Structures are given as structure tokens and as C-alpha cells.
N, C-alpha and C positions, 0 to 999 in steps of 0.2 A: 465508757459506753460509746459506740461508734456514733458518728454523725448522722443524723436521719435524712434519708434520700427519698425521691419519688419511688413510687411503685412502677415496676415494669410490668405491662399487662400485654399478654399474647391472645389475641381473639382467634378462636378456632384453630390452633396450631395443628400441622399435620405431620411434621418430620420430628421424631423423637430425640434425634441428636442436637436439634437447635434448642428444644426445651432442656435438654440435658445441661447443654452449655448455659443456658440462662439460669438454671439451678446454681450451677457453679458461680456464675456472675453475682447471683443474689447472696451466696455464702461470703465471697470475698468482699464484697461491698456493703453488706447489710441492707441492700434495695429489696424490699419485699416484691415477690414474684406473683402476680395475679393470672391465673389461667382460666379462660372463658371457654365453656363446652359449646359444642362438642369437640372434643379432642379426636385427633386422628390417629391415636394410639392408646394403649392402656398404660397407666402410670407405672406398671410394674415391667414395662417393656424393657429388655435387656439392653437395647441400644441406648435407651433414655438413662438407664443406670450406668452403663459404661461412660457416656459422655459427661454425667454428672460425677463421675468418680466417687469419692466417699464424702461428697459434699453434702448430700441430701439432709443430713441431719442438722446442717449448720445453716440452712437455707429457711427463709420463711416462705412457704409456698400455700396459696390458697387457690381452690378450685371453685369456681362459680358456675351455675347451672345456665346462665347467659349473659349478656351484656348489661341488661337491667338489673340482674341481681348483683353484679360487681358495683354497678353505680349506685344501687340502694345501700350497698356496705360502706360506700365511701361518699356520702352525701355532699360533703363540702369540697371536695377535690376538683381542681382544674383538671381537665381531660384533654390531652394534646395528642392528636391523631397524626400517625405519621405516614405520609403519602408523597409519591414523587409529583403530584399534581399541585402542591402547596407553593405558596410564594414566601412564606417566613420559613427561615432556616433554623435549625436547632441551636445555634449559637447566638440568635438574636432574643432568645428567652431569658428571663429571670427566674430560674427554677426555685420552687419552695418544697419543703419535705414531703408536703402532702398531695403533691401532684401525681398524676398518673400519665405515662408514657405508653400509649397504645399503639400497638403494631399489629398489623394484618397477618393472615396466614400465607404460607408459601404455596403456591407460587403467584397468587392473584392479588394480595394485598388486601387492605380493608374494603368492603363492599359501599356501595354508595349509601345504603340505609344507614350504615354506621357512621360514615363521614357526615352525613346530615343529620344525625341524631342532635336534638337539642342541648344535650348536656356536652357536646364537644365545644371546647374553649377556642380551640384553633387547630387548622391544618399545619403540619409542620414537615419539613424535607431535610434530608441529608444531601448536600451537593455532590453530584456525581459528573463524570464526563458526559458529554452529548451522546445519545444513542444507547446508552446502557439503561437497562430495565429496572434493576435493583441490587441492593447488598444482600448478603446473607442476613437472613432474620437476627441471629444471635449476635452477629458482628454489629448490626445497626443499634440493636438494644445496648450493646456494651458502649459504642461511641457516645451515645446519649446520656447513658448513665454516669460516665466518667466525666462528661462535661458538666452535669448537675453535682457531681461530687466536688469537682473543681471549684465551683461557684460557691458551694456551701461550706468549703473549707477543708477537705480531706483529713481534718484534724487528728482523727483517731487511726488513720491509715498509715502504714510504714511503708 
């Protein structure tokens, strides 16, 4: 059985290719993917299917009707909100399997009402060179997911 990893959560994603890549990430790492509606595409979108290749059946994907619905489904989870405005970096955290790694939509990031939600444990950032706005959403999720996997032991990954 694969090592349990935090959930990757995309708040109102808009670009199907990024979500398709996250489906592939979920499939190859075992990290559950939480999608928070509204989505900017249909789950049957050909671009999403193409980006996820044949990994859709191997991924654990849950669609939630909103942020509160996801939080209700994961009542004990620590929720880390990723934003360039944070002081804490992703390598400063000690990840646990039931954490949630929450990423905002392209191109705006998480809105203030999400960042200020009382269930948010901490704001977190991925360091970048000055003057750069953001990383690609699926790349950001992959960076943090693999850091969590490293900390939790990669034990069943080859």
C-alpha cells in the first residue's frame, strides 16, 4: 500500500490541462485530488483527458460544491493555503497525511475570503525570483506534493 500523502486541492481551477496534470500527479503519488467548484471546464473536457492520459482510473479525485463542502468532508485536516504573499515556505512545514494543500485558480490565486477563512492553518509560499508572479498551478502542486512525500518516506515509490 502506498504511503498516505496530503490531499492536493484546487480551488475553482480554470485550465483543464493543469487539472489533468494534477490527476496524473494524484495517480503516480497516491495523493488525493480535491476539486472545488465551480470548475472552469467540464470533467469530460478533451484537454483535461489528454493531459491526464490514461491515469484517470488510477487517481482519487473528489469534486466538492464549494470550499466549505470540502472542509466539511475533511473536518480534522490542517489546510495550507499557497500564496506568494506568505512568509512561511513549503519546506518549513512538517507534513502529515491528512493535510490539505490548497492552491488557487489560474491566474488570480486564492482570493482573500479563502485566505482569511478560519479553517486555514497557514499561508505558505514556494520561493521564486523577485518580480515573478507565479508558478504554473500543476507544477506548484507537484513541488509541494513531492516534498510531503519525501518527508513522509517515499516508502512505496520506486
